[in-house]
C-alpha positions in Angstrom: -9.2 -37.7 13.2 -6.7 -35.3 11.7 -6.1 -32.4 14.0 -4.0 -29.3 13.2 -2.6 -26.0 14.5 -1.3 -23.0 12.6 0.7 -20.0 13.8 2.2 -17.1 12.0 3.6 -14.2 14.0 5.6 -11.1 13.3 9.3 -11.1 14.1 11.1 -8.6 16.3 13.1 -7.2 13.3 9.8 -6.4 11.4 8.1 -5.2 14.6 10.8 -2.6 15.1 10.0 -0.9 11.7 7.4 1.9 11.7 5.4 0.2 8.9 6.5 -3.4 9.9 4.1 -6.2 9.1 4.2 -10.0 9.3 5.3 -11.1 5.8 4.4 -14.8 6.6 1.0 -16.3 5.9 -0.4 -19.8 6.6 -3.7 -21.6 6.4 -5.2 -25.1 6.6 -8.3 -26.5 4.9 -10.0 -29.7 6.1 -11.7 -31.5 3.3 -13.1 -34.1 5.6 -11.9 -36.1 8.6 -9.6 -38.0 6.3 -8.0 -35.2 4.2 -6.2 -32.0 5.0 -4.5 -29.4 2.8 -2.0 -27.0 4.4 0.1 -24.1 3.0 2.6 -21.6 4.3 4.3 -18.7 2.6 7.1 -16.3 3.5 7.1 -13.0 1.7 10.7 -11.9 0.9 12.0 -9.2 3.2 13.4 -7.3 0.2 10.0 -7.2 -1.5 7.9 -4.2 -0.5 4.5 -5.9 -0.7 5.5 -9.5 -0.2 3.0 -9.9 2.7 0.2 -9.4 0.1 2.0 -11.9 -2.3 2.2 -14.5 0.5 -1.5 -14.3 1.2 -2.4 -14.4 -2.5 -0.3 -17.5 -3.0 -1.7 -19.5 0.0 -5.3 -18.7 -0.9 -4.8 -19.6 -4.5 -3.3 -23.1 -3.9 -5.9 -23.9 -1.2 -8.8 -22.8 -3.4 -7.5 -24.8 -6.4 -6.8 -28.0 -4.5 -10.1 -27.8 -2.5 -12.0 -27.6 -5.8 -10.1 -30.4 -7.5 -9.2 -32.8 -4.8 -10.7 -36.3 -4.6 -9.6 -39.6 -3.1 -7.2 -41.3 -5.4 -4.6 -44.0 -5.2 -2.6 -42.5 -8.1 0.4 -40.4 -7.0 0.5 -38.5 -10.3 -3.0 -37.2 -9.6 -1.8 -35.4 -6.4 1.5 -34.2 -8.0 -0.3 -32.8 -11.0 -2.9 -31.0 -8.9 0.0 -29.4 -6.8 1.7 -28.3 -10.0 -1.5 -26.7 -11.2 -1.9 -25.0 -7.8 1.6 -23.5 -7.9 0.9 -22.3 -11.5 -2.3 -20.6 -10.4 -0.6 -18.9 -7.5 2.1 -17.6 -9.9 -0.5 -16.2 -12.3 -2.6 -14.6 -9.6 0.3 -12.7 -8.2 1.3 -11.5 -11.7 -2.3 -10.5 -12.5 -2.7 -8.6 -9.2 0.5 -6.7 -9.7 -0.5 -5.8 -13.2 -3.9 -4.5 -11.9 -2.1 -2.4 -9.4 0.5 -1.2 -12.0 3.2 -2.7 -9.8 6.3 -4.7 -10.6 5.5 -8.3 -9.7 8.8 -8.7 -7.9 7.6 -6.6 -5.0 5.0 -9.4 -4.2 7.6 -12.3 -4.3 7.2 -15.1 -1.7 8.2 -18.6 -0.9 5.6 -21.3 -0.9 5.2 -24.8 0.8 2.0 -26.9 0.3 1.0 -30.3 1.7 -1.8 -32.8 1.0 -2.2 -35.3 3.7 -4.6 -38.2 4.3 -3.4 -39.6 7.6 -0.7 -41.7 6.0 0.4 -40.4 2.6 2.0 -37.0 2.4 2.3 -35.1 -0.9 4.1 -31.8 -1.1 5.1 -28.8 -3.3 8.0 -26.6 -2.4 9.9 -23.5 -3.4 12.2 -21.3 -1.4 13.8 -21.7 2.0 11.0 -23.1 4.1 10.6 -26.8 4.8 8.7 -29.8 6.1 9.6 -32.4 8.7 7.6 -35.6 9.0 7.3 -38.2 11.8 7.0 -41.7 10.6 4.9 -44.5 12.2 8.2 -46.0 13.4 9.1 -42.8 15.2 11.7 -41.4 12.8 12.0 -37.7 12.1 12.8 -37.0 8.4 13.2 -33.9 6.3 10.6 -34.3 3.5 11.6 -31.3 1.3 15.0 -30.2 0.0 15.6 -26.6 0.8 17.4 -24.9 -2.1 19.4 -22.3 -0.3 22.8 -20.8 -0.9 25.7 -20.4 1.4 24.1 -17.2 2.8 20.9 -17.2 4.8 19.4 -14.6 2.6 20.0 -16.5 -0.6 16.8 -18.1 -1.8 14.6 -18.2 -4.9 10.9 -17.6 -4.6 7.7 -18.5 -6.4 8.1 -16.0 -9.3 11.4 -17.5 -10.4 9.2 -20.0 -12.2 8.5 -23.7 -12.5 12.1 -24.6 -12.9 12.6 -23.8 -9.2 9.5 -25.7 -7.9 9.8 -29.2 -6.5 7.1 -31.8 -6.0 7.0 -35.2 -4.5 5.6 -37.7 -2.0 7.1 -39.1 1.2 8.1 -42.7 0.6 7.1 -43.8 4.2 3.9 -43.7 6.2 3.5 -40.4 8.1 1.6 -40.0 11.4 2.4 -36.3 11.8 4.2 -33.4 10.0 5.2 -29.8 10.5 5.7 -27.0 8.0 7.9 -24.1 8.8 9.2 -20.9 7.2 12.9 -20.3 7.5 12.6 -18.4 10.8 11.8 -21.7 12.6 13.1 -24.2 10.0 16.6 -22.9 10.5 16.3 -23.8 14.2 14.8 -27.3 13.5 17.4 -28.0 10.8 20.4 -25.9 11.8 23.6 -25.6 9.8 25.6 -27.3 12.6 23.7 -30.5 11.9 23.9 -30.3 8.1 26.7 -32.8 7.9 25.5 -35.1 10.7 23.6 -38.3 10.3 20.7 -36.8 12.2 20.1 -33.4 10.6 17.0 -32.6 12.7 16.9 -31.0 16.1 14.7 -33.8 17.4 14.4 -32.8 21.0 13.0 -29.4 19.9 10.6 -30.4 17.1 9.0 -33.4 18.8 7.1 -31.2 21.2 5.1 -30.0 18.3 4.1 -33.3 16.7 4.8 -36.4 18.9 1.8 -37.7 20.7 4.1 -39.5 23.1 4.9 -36.1 24.7 1.9 -33.9 23.9 -1.9 -34.4 24.4 -3.6 -34.3 21.1 -6.7 -36.5 21.0 -9.7 -34.4 20.2 -10.8 -30.9 19.1 -10.4 -29.4 22.5 -6.9 -30.6 22.8 -6.0 -29.0 19.5 -7.5 -25.6 20.7 -5.3 -25.8 23.8 -2.3 -26.9 21.6 -2.9 -23.9 19.3 -2.9 -21.5 22.2 0.2 -22.9 23.9 2.3 -23.1 20.8 1.2 -19.6 19.8 2.4 -18.3 23.1 5.7 -20.2 22.9 6.5 -19.0 19.3 5.3 -15.4 19.9 7.0 -15.1 23.3 10.5 -16.0 24.4 10.4 -19.6 23.3 12.6 -18.8 20.3 14.1 -15.5 21.4 17.1 -15.6 19.2 14.9 -15.7 16.0 14.1 -12.1 15.0 12.5 -13.0 11.7 8.8 -13.7 11.2 7.9 -17.2 12.5 5.4 -19.6 11.0 4.7 -23.2 12.0 1.8 -25.5 10.9 1.3 -28.9 12.4 -1.0 -31.8 11.4 -1.4 -34.9 13.5 -3.2 -38.2 13.0 -4.8 -38.8 16.3 -5.3 -42.5 15.5 -1.5 -43.3 15.5 1.0 -43.1 18.3 4.6 -43.3 16.8 7.0 -45.9 18.1 9.4 -44.6 20.7 13.1 -44.7 20.0 16.0 -45.1 22.4 16.6 -42.2 24.8 19.8 -41.2 22.9 17.6 -40.4 19.8 16.0 -37.5 21.7 19.0 -36.2 23.5 20.1 -32.6 23.1 22.9 -32.3 20.5 26.4 -31.5 21.8 26.5 -28.0 20.4 30.0 -27.2 21.7 31.4 -30.2 20.1 29.6 -29.4 16.8 30.9 -25.8 16.8 34.5 -27.1 17.4 34.1 -29.6 14.5 32.8 -26.8 12.2 35.7 -24.5 13.1 38.2 -27.3 12.4 36.7 -27.9 9.0 36.7 -24.2 8.2 40.4 -23.9 9.3 41.4 -26.9 7.2 39.7 -25.5 4.1 41.2 -22.1 4.7 44.8 -23.3 5.3 45.0 -25.9 2.6 43.4 -26.1 -0.7 44.6 -29.8 -1.1 42.4 -31.1 1.7 39.9 -33.6 0.3 36.6 -33.3 2.2 34.6 -36.3 3.1 31.8 -37.4 0.8 29.1 -35.8 2.8 30.9 -32.5 2.9 31.6 -32.7 -0.9 27.9 -33.3 -1.6 27.0 -30.4 0.7 29.4 -28.1 -1.1 28.3 -29.3 -4.5 24.6 -28.9 -3.6 25.3 -25.4 -2.1 27.0 -24.3 -5.3 24.2 -25.7 -7.4 21.6 -23.8 -5.4 23.7 -20.7 -5.5 23.9 -21.0 -9.3 20.1 -21.4 -9.5 19.6 -18.4 -7.3 21.8 -16.3 -9.5 19.9 -17.5 -12.6 16.6 -16.4 -11.0 18.0 -13.1 -10.1 19.3 -12.6 -13.6 15.8 -13.4 -15.0 14.3 -10.8 -12.8 16.9 -8.2 -13.8 16.4 -9.0 -17.4 12.8 -8.1 -17.2 13.8 -4.7 -15.8 16.5 -4.2 -18.4 14.1 -5.2 -21.2 11.6 -2.6 -20.1 14.3 0.1 -20.0 15.6 -0.9 -23.5 12.1 -0.6 -24.9 11.7 2.9 -23.4 15.1 4.0 -24.8 14.2 2.5 -28.2 11.0 4.5 -28.2 12.8 7.7 -27.5 15.3 7.0 -30.3 12.6 6.4 -32.8 10.8 9.6 -31.8 14.0 11.6 -32.1 14.8 10.2 -35.6 11.2 10.8 -36.7 11.4 14.4 -35.5 14.5 15.0 -37.5 13.0 13.6 -40.6 9.8 15.7 -40.2 12.0 18.8 -39.7 14.0 18.1 -42.9 10.8 17.5 -44.8 9.3 20.8 -43.6 12.5 22.7 -44.5 12.6 21.1 -48.0 8.9 21.9 -48.7 9.5 25.5 -47.6 12.5 25.8 -50.0 10.4 24.4 -52.8 7.6 26.8 -52.2 9.8 29.9 -52.1 11.9 28.7 -55.1 8.7 28.2 -57.1 7.5 31.6 -56.1 10.6 33.3 -57.4 10.4 31.4 -60.8 6.8 32.3 -61.2 7.4 36.0 -60.5 10.2 36.0 -63.1 7.9 34.4 -65.7 5.2 36.9 -65.0 7.5 39.8 -65.6 8.8 38.3 -68.8 5.3 37.7 -70.1 4.2 41.2 -69.3 7.2 42.7 -71.1 6.6 40.5 -74.1 2.9 41.6 -74.2 3.8 45.2 -74.2 6.4 44.7 -76.8 3.9 42.9 -79.0 1.3 45.5 -78.5 3.7 48.3 -79.3 4.8 46.4 -82.3 1.3 46.1 -83.6 0.5 49.8 -83.1 3.6 51.1 -84.8 5.2 48.4 -86.9 6.7 50.8 -89.3 8.2 53.0 -86.6 9.8 50.0 -84.9 11.4 48.8 -88.2 12.9 52.2 -88.7 14.1 52.5 -85.2 15.7 49.1 -85.5 17.9 50.1 -88.4 19.1 53.1 -86.5 19.8 51.0 -83.4 21.9 48.5 -85.3 24.0 51.3 -86.7 24.6 52.8 -83.3 25.6 49.5 -81.9 28.1 49.0 -84.6 29.7 52.2 -83.8 29.3 52.7 -80.0 30.2 49.3 -78.4 33.8 49.4 -77.1 36.0 46.6 -75.8 35.2 47.5 -72.2 31.5 47.4 -72.9 31.9 44.0 -74.5 33.5 42.7 -71.3 30.8 44.1 -69.2 28.1 42.6 -71.4 29.8 39.2 -71.2 29.9 39.5 -67.3 26.2 40.2 -67.2 25.5 37.4 -69.6 27.7 35.0 -67.6 25.8 36.0 -64.4 22.5 35.4 -66.1 23.6 32.0 -67.2 24.8 31.1 -63.7 21.5 32.2 -62.2 19.6 30.1 -64.7 21.7 27.0 -63.8 21.0 27.5 -60.1 17.3 27.7 -60.7 17.3 24.6 -62.8 19.2 22.7 -60.1 16.8 23.7 -57.4 13.8 22.7 -59.6 15.5 19.3 -60.3 16.1 18.7 -56.6 12.7 19.6 -55.5 10.8 17.1 -57.7 12.0 13.8 -56.0 11.3 15.3 -52.5 7.7 15.9 -53.4 7.4 12.3 -54.5 
């Protein structure tokens, strides 16, 4: 049979907060006695509602795989179904955030998923969690590659997108495996062992998965195992870890791994490893010409690669925020310009209306005077003719040079006024169009 345990517990750093919650989430689904699906997620500490995001992600992948899974000998089938599950988890978080009118980034989380049939182990991974497998031959091997920068808080989560997800299959038969969020994974695969041949803290992790040192034969054994590991993780078993802690273990009870030499399970010489690390750091600090060994070079190169990828992810998330801000600014600019245009149109229309009013009044007065003149002319035509002769005579004799200049001034003013009115009428026509 395939037995399992799963523990997710809040860390001291989160427990100390007034509103602190466990941002880790884990779950396991047994398809049958020969197939298990497991998933863990670690909500980002910087994300306000990442505990919700972690739960959404785990439930999404388990639901999808449970519905689609079937026995198959094709590796691509399991890899594709894992890809689909990650995509579904991504979409569900985005949809949930949209429904809550939230920024999706506040739900960001890492995600690690496994499909296991007692021998073959298929996985999907993003973030700084990881997976360790125990082979039939008794070797402990890191299955996943943790893309993590030089700092412990540098990682890239699920919402960074498919370019930051990795999928694969263990190329060896697996009799047991454990999945851990970074709170425990950094203990199992510590930085001090990163450049060593054995990168795993074997004497620590074997107590969670090696049937040579733990009793795991039936359902009752796994219930006891669940309780004992939970007490260890939640208590002082890993007292120096203040982060949330999650570990999921799956064991094939039909296989007992081969025992290695005693040296394989010995406690690492931590003092020697620290001295070695300090020497390397001093050499790198004091001399830029020091050529590191190939392992160190690969480690540095990988770290730089991961850091670049992390920066790319952060840039993408910032670009979304910047894009939204630009759209708002653009909207305000458009509204401002439209307001100015409307104001100008209103002023122009008012000017046209008032200008037309003045012209019409002038025309009415002229028409009225003309009518009177015509009426008077019809009633006393003869009188007008006689008066005209007298007027012409008086004009010839009474207009002086000064009167002429005054008349010219008046005439000039009238002409000027006429030009202004014509100009206003000409300007008003296109505006109306």
